[in-house]
C-alpha positions in Angstrom: 0.0 -0.4 0.0 2.7 2.2 0.7 4.4 1.9 -1.9 1.3 2.0 -4.8 1.2 5.8 -2.6 4.8 6.9 -2.7 5.7 5.2 -5.7 3.8 4.7 -8.3 5.2 6.4 -11.9 2.8 9.4 -12.4 3.0 12.4 -15.6 5.2 15.4 -14.4 2.7 17.8 -16.3 1.6 19.5 -12.4 5.5 19.8 -11.3 6.8 21.0 -14.5 4.6 23.9 -14.8 4.5 24.7 -11.1 8.2 25.3 -11.0 7.7 27.3 -14.0 5.6 29.9 -12.1 7.0 29.1 -8.5 10.8 30.6 -10.1 8.4 33.6 -11.8 6.9 34.5 -8.0 9.8 34.1 -5.9 12.0 36.6 -8.8 8.7 38.7 -8.4 8.9 38.5 -4.7 13.2 39.0 -4.6 12.9 42.2 -7.0 9.2 43.5 -5.5 10.9 43.8 -2.3 13.5 45.6 -3.4 11.2 48.7 -4.9 8.1 48.5 -2.8 10.8 49.5 0.1 10.7 46.6 2.3 14.0 46.1 1.7 15.3 49.0 2.9 12.8 49.5 5.9 13.1 46.1 7.4 16.5 45.1 6.7 18.7 48.9 5.2 17.2 51.1 7.9 17.2 49.4 11.4 20.5 49.3 12.8 20.0 46.1 13.8 17.1 43.3 13.6 15.7 40.8 15.6 17.0 37.1 14.4 15.9 34.4 15.7 17.1 33.4 19.0 20.6 31.8 18.4 21.8 33.3 15.2 22.9 36.2 16.0 25.6 35.9 13.2 22.5 36.5 11.1 22.3 40.7 10.6 21.8 42.5 7.4 25.4 43.3 5.0 26.0 46.6 5.4 25.6 50.0 3.2 23.7 48.3 -0.2 24.2 45.2 0.3 20.9 43.6 0.9 20.0 44.9 -1.9 22.5 43.2 -4.0 21.5 40.2 -1.7 17.5 40.0 -3.5 19.4 41.6 -7.0 21.1 37.9 -6.8 18.0 36.3 -5.2 16.2 37.7 -8.6 18.7 36.1 -10.9 18.1 33.0 -8.9 14.4 33.1 -9.3 14.8 33.6 -13.0 17.0 30.7 -13.6 14.4 28.2 -11.7 11.9 29.2 -13.8 13.8 28.5 -17.0 15.5 25.5 -15.5 19.1 26.3 -15.6 21.3 24.3 -13.2 18.1 24.2 -11.4 19.5 21.8 -8.2 22.5 24.8 -7.6 20.2 27.0 -8.6 16.9 26.5 -6.0 19.0 25.7 -3.3 21.1 29.1 -3.3 17.9 30.9 -3.1 16.3 28.9 -0.1 19.5 29.2 1.4 19.7 33.1 0.7 16.1 32.5 1.5 16.3 31.2 4.6 18.9 33.8 5.7 16.1 36.3 5.2 13.7 34.6 7.0 16.2 34.2 10.1 18.0 37.1 10.4 14.3 39.1 11.6 11.5 38.8 12.9 9.5 41.9 12.6 8.0 41.1 9.8 7.8 38.1 10.0 4.4 36.5 8.3 3.5 32.8 8.0 3.7 33.3 4.3 7.5 33.7 4.5 7.8 30.2 6.4 5.6 28.6 3.7 7.8 29.7 1.3 11.0 28.0 2.7 9.3 24.9 3.2 8.5 25.2 -0.8 11.6 26.2 -1.6 13.0 23.0 0.8 10.9 21.1 -1.0 11.1 22.2 -4.6 15.1 21.7 -3.9 15.0 17.2 -3.7 11.7 17.5 -6.5 13.1 16.6 -10.1 11.2 19.7 -11.9 13.6 20.4 -14.4 13.0 16.9 -16.1 10.8 18.7 -18.7 11.4 22.4 -20.4 14.2 23.2 -18.9 17.9 24.2 -19.7 18.8 21.4 -18.4 17.3 19.4 -20.5 18.5 21.3 -23.6 22.6 21.0 -22.5 21.8 17.5 -21.5 18.9 16.1 -23.0 19.3 12.5 -21.5 18.0 14.1 -18.1 14.8 14.5 -19.8 11.9 13.1 -18.1 7.3 13.2 -18.8 7.2 11.0 -15.3 7.8 11.6 -11.5 7.1 9.4 -8.5 3.8 9.5 -6.9 5.8 10.9 -3.7 6.8 14.0 -5.2 2.9 15.1 -5.9 1.6 14.4 -2.2 4.2 15.4 -0.4 3.2 18.8 -2.1 -0.6 17.7 -1.3 0.3 17.0 2.8 2.2 20.5 3.0 -0.8 21.9 2.0 -2.8 20.0 4.3 -1.0 20.8 7.1 -1.4 24.4 6.0 -4.5 25.0 5.7 -6.3 22.1 8.6 -3.9 23.9 11.1 -5.0 27.5 10.1 -9.0 26.4 10.0 -8.2 24.9 14.0 -6.7 27.9 15.2 -9.9 30.1 14.4 -11.7 28.4 16.4 -11.0 30.7 19.5 -13.6 33.5 20.9 -11.8 36.0 18.8 -12.9 34.9 15.9 -16.0 34.1 16.2 -17.1 36.6 18.5 -15.8 38.6 15.3 -13.4 41.2 17.5 -10.7 40.1 15.3 -12.7 41.5 12.2 -13.4 44.5 13.6 -9.8 45.9 14.5 -8.5 44.8 11.0 -11.4 46.0 9.2 -11.1 50.0 10.9 -7.7 49.5 9.4 -9.1 49.7 6.2 -12.0 52.4 6.3 -9.5 54.5 4.2 -9.6 52.0 1.2 -11.7 54.0 -1.7 -15.2 52.1 -2.3 -14.8 49.5 -0.3 -14.2 50.9 2.6 -17.1 51.7 4.2 -18.3 48.2 3.1 -15.4 46.5 5.7 -17.2 47.7 8.1 -20.2 46.1 7.8 -20.9 43.1 10.1 -22.7 41.1 7.5 -19.3 40.8 6.0 -17.4 39.6 9.2 -20.1 36.5 9.7 -19.8 36.1 6.0 -15.9 36.1 6.3 -15.9 34.2 9.8 -17.7 31.3 8.7 -16.0 30.9 5.3 -12.8 31.4 6.6 -13.3 28.1 8.7 -15.3 26.4 6.1 -12.4 26.8 3.5 -9.4 26.2 5.7 -10.8 23.1 6.3 -12.5 21.7 3.1 -10.2 23.0 0.2 -7.6 20.1 -0.1 -10.6 17.1 0.6 -12.0 19.1 -2.5 -9.9 19.9 -4.9 -8.5 15.9 -4.4 -12.3 14.9 -5.0 -13.2 15.0 -9.0 -16.5 15.9 -8.9 -15.8 19.3 -6.3 -12.4 20.3 -8.2 -13.6 23.2 -10.3 -15.9 24.3 -8.0 -13.4 24.6 -5.3 -10.8 26.1 -7.3 -13.4 28.4 -8.1 -14.2 29.7 -4.7 -9.9 29.2 -4.1 -9.2 32.1 -7.1 -12.4 34.1 -4.9 -10.8 33.5 -1.3 -7.4 34.2 -2.8 -7.3 37.8 -5.3 -9.7 38.9 -2.3 -7.1 38.6 0.1 -4.4 39.9 -2.3 -6.9 42.9 -2.9 -7.1 43.5 0.4 -4.5 42.6 2.8 -1.4 43.0 -0.5 0.5 40.1 0.5 2.2 40.0 -2.2 3.2 36.6 -4.0 1.2 34.5 -1.9 -2.5 34.2 -2.8 -0.7 33.2 -6.7 1.9 31.2 -5.1 -1.0 29.1 -3.2 -3.3 29.1 -6.6 -0.6 27.7 -8.3 -0.6 25.0 -5.9 -3.9 24.2 -7.1 -2.4 22.4 -9.8 -0.7 19.6 -8.3 -4.8 18.2 -7.9 -5.9 18.5 -11.9 -5.9 15.6 -14.2 -2.6 15.6 -15.9 -4.4 15.6 -19.5 -5.7 18.4 -18.2 -2.9 20.7 -17.7 -1.3 20.0 -20.5 -3.8 21.1 -22.7 -3.8 24.3 -21.3 0.0 24.7 -21.1 2.2 21.8 -22.2 0.4 20.7 -25.6 3.6 19.2 -27.0 4.3 16.9 -24.5 3.1 13.4 -24.3 1.1 12.4 -21.8 2.5 9.6 -19.6 0.4 6.7 -18.9 1.8 3.8 -17.3 1.4 3.8 -14.2 3.8 1.4 -13.0 4.9 0.6 -9.9 8.8 1.0 -9.6 10.9 1.4 -6.2 13.8 3.3 -6.7 17.4 2.1 -5.3 16.9 5.0 -2.7 13.6 4.2 -1.6 14.1 3.6 2.0 15.6 6.7 1.8 12.4 8.4 0.5 10.4 7.0 3.2 12.2 7.6 5.8 12.4 11.2 5.5 8.9 11.5 4.6 7.7 10.3 7.9 10.4 12.2 9.7 9.3 15.6 7.6 5.7 15.1 8.3 6.6 14.2 12.4 8.3 17.4 11.9 5.5 19.6 10.6 2.3 17.5 12.4 4.3 18.5 15.9 5.4 22.2 15.5 1.8 23.7 15.2 0.6 22.0 18.3 4.2 23.1 20.4 2.4 25.5 22.8 -0.4 23.0 23.8 2.7 21.7 25.8 2.9 25.7 27.5 1.2 26.7 30.1 0.2 30.7 28.8 -2.6 30.9 26.0 -0.4 31.2 22.4 -2.2 34.6 21.7 -0.9 35.6 24.8 2.5 35.0 25.2 3.4 33.9 21.7 5.1 31.5 22.4 4.6 28.5 19.8 3.1 31.0 17.5 5.9 31.0 15.0 6.0 28.1 12.4 2.4 26.9 13.2 0.0 28.2 10.5 -1.8 31.0 13.6 -2.6 32.8 9.9 -4.8 36.0 10.3 -5.9 35.6 13.6 -5.8 38.2 15.3 -4.4 42.0 16.2 -2.3 42.7 18.9 -0.8 45.8 20.4 1.7 47.0 22.4 3.2 49.3 24.8 6.7 49.4 26.6 9.4 51.8 28.2 13.0 50.1 29.0 14.2 51.6 31.9 18.2 50.7 32.5 19.7 50.9 36.3 24.0 51.7 35.8 24.9 49.4 39.0 27.9 51.7 39.1 26.2 54.9 39.3 23.1 53.8 40.7 21.5 55.8 38.2 17.9 54.7 36.5 17.2 56.1 33.4 14.3 55.4 30.4 15.7 54.7 27.4 14.4 56.0 24.0 13.4 53.8 21.4 13.9 55.8 19.0 17.6 56.2 19.0 18.0 52.1 19.3 14.7 50.9 17.4 12.8 52.1 13.6 9.5 52.4 13.2 8.5 49.2 12.4 10.0 47.4 15.1 9.0 50.4 18.2 5.4 49.1 16.9 6.1 45.6 16.9 8.1 45.0 20.0 5.9 46.0 22.8 3.9 42.7 22.4 6.6 40.1 21.6 8.1 38.5 24.9 11.9 37.2 22.5 12.3 40.4 20.8 11.7 42.6 24.9 14.2 39.8 25.4 16.5 40.5 22.9 16.3 43.9 23.0 17.1 44.2 27.0 20.3 41.8 26.2 21.8 44.2 23.6 21.4 47.0 25.9 23.4 45.0 28.5 25.5 44.2 26.2 26.2 48.1 25.0 26.9 49.4 28.5 29.0 46.1 29.1 31.8 47.3 26.6 31.5 51.0 27.8 32.3 49.3 31.3 29.1 49.0 32.9 27.2 46.0 34.8 23.8 47.5 34.1 19.7 45.5 35.0 17.2 46.5 32.2 13.4 46.4 33.6 9.9 46.8 31.5 8.1 49.6 32.5 4.6 50.1 32.0 4.3 46.4 29.9 0.9 46.3 28.3 -0.7 44.5 25.7 -4.4 44.3 24.3 -5.4 42.0 21.6 -8.6 42.4 19.2 -9.1 45.8 20.4 -10.3 43.9 24.2 -8.5 45.5 27.6 -4.6 46.4 28.1 -2.9 43.4 30.8 0.1 43.9 32.1 2.2 42.1 30.2 6.0 41.8 31.1 6.2 42.0 35.2 8.2 45.2 36.4 10.8 44.1 38.6 12.0 41.4 36.6 16.3 42.2 35.4 15.7 41.0 31.8 18.8 41.4 31.2 19.6 38.0 34.0 17.1 36.0 32.7 17.7 33.1 30.4 16.0 32.4 27.3 13.4 29.4 27.6 13.2 27.4 24.1 10.6 25.3 24.6 9.4 26.8 27.2 7.3 29.9 29.1 9.3 32.9 30.6 7.9 33.4 34.2 8.5 37.2 33.7 5.1 37.4 31.9 1.7 37.7 33.3 -0.7 35.4 33.0 -3.3 36.1 31.1 -6.7 37.3 32.7 -9.6 35.7 31.0 -12.3 37.0 33.1 -11.2 40.6 31.9 -13.9 41.9 29.9 
């Protein structure tokens, strides 16, 4: 059964077409990040970035280095699109995108994580075996088939993403529409649709349809009778997100991934009319089949486990952010925070407030108040700065408060705790965060 599921030879039309679209999209993402000012605002202007804890060596290149960095990624995207030295091009882009992903958290987005996973997957898939410069250079590499695990790996990843996204929405802030009131309230200035987005009936529709779409889209795409209607729904869903929320290439990436659910002959008719259709369906275990099974199983376990790790942490993930990243908690809550840092100099016995404008960009100032890991990292940075000047200091958070979905402000970080002296618990709860008061109204 497992052998048939993973090692049946199937037509590779979907993978070949997706490679071309994928290459184009990562090219546009890279170049677009430069011209929209994302690189400037996120990586160039800030004095430093909040990297993932433990990866402190990951900091942006100086001067115009990050512009060149993204230009190179754009070039690699183009090479992926045309299938030129595909393995190298895809691997290099993956490495460079991983660097961007792990070097900054002020602009964290689950979609960036999805792109990283898709890059890792595309690295190992034979996406260059047809309609590529590699095949043109070496015709013996051409194939019109792939093993079925290539398709099911993509389908599995999408099932994980949408299922966990649906489950995460089953919480009061989504079900009582408080999230939508805050989110859509920020869109009231939109021309033509700004007032419409404030309509409560629309909020109810978005609440119900968001859960239903995430739960059902993959099963409905897998069923032949419902596939076309599911794809129509996906087009509407993702175009709405693209227009209203401006989330870059990712609605179009999601639509492109739908190609793995359609029949090879349908794909051939639209995109690859000259390509022979593979209809053999033979089951054949390659010599490396045990490696495929082992890696598939390991990857599946990791992808299933990561999004539920927050269940083993005492406080709600919406409050502490512990276990939030890499868990597909997408477009789920609006969170605002306020904080003031105070530094106590042990030598002079004097205490002063820190002017965040001297250290952080506007984007970093907007998010640091509600992100415990960034609060801790900034305290460590202040500690190091004063240590380099010959001083020992303590760092405290004063007036730290957080509001979720426009709800009441609650105390967040305990003000009497020296954050500079606290260790970071990678897989646990930080005791200096106040408990969430569920009874607050």
